[in-house]
C-alpha positions, 0 to 999 in steps of 0.5 A: 476571567472565564474558566472552563473545565473539561474532563479528560474523558469528555475530551478523549471521547470528542477527539476520538469521534473527530479522528474516526473519519481520518483513521478510516481514510488512512486505512482506505489509502493504506489498502489501496497502496498495498494493492497497487504495490502487489500489482506492480510486484506481480507485473514486474515478476511476470515481465522479468520471468518472460525476459529470462525465458526469451534470453534463455531461448536466444542462448539456446538458438545461438548454441544450435547455430 
């Protein structure tokens, strides 16, 4: 029977170095998702504002008729 003892510090260091690329990828994906969400929010806000302005213009036109 063979027994190998690994110190907790060594194991933690090994796992930390292996997880770094994963953390980096997750951070990159998170930043991309946040940017895309912000873009969608801005576009929806702009489009809703344009629609409200169009509706307001049409209502004013009907009032004039």
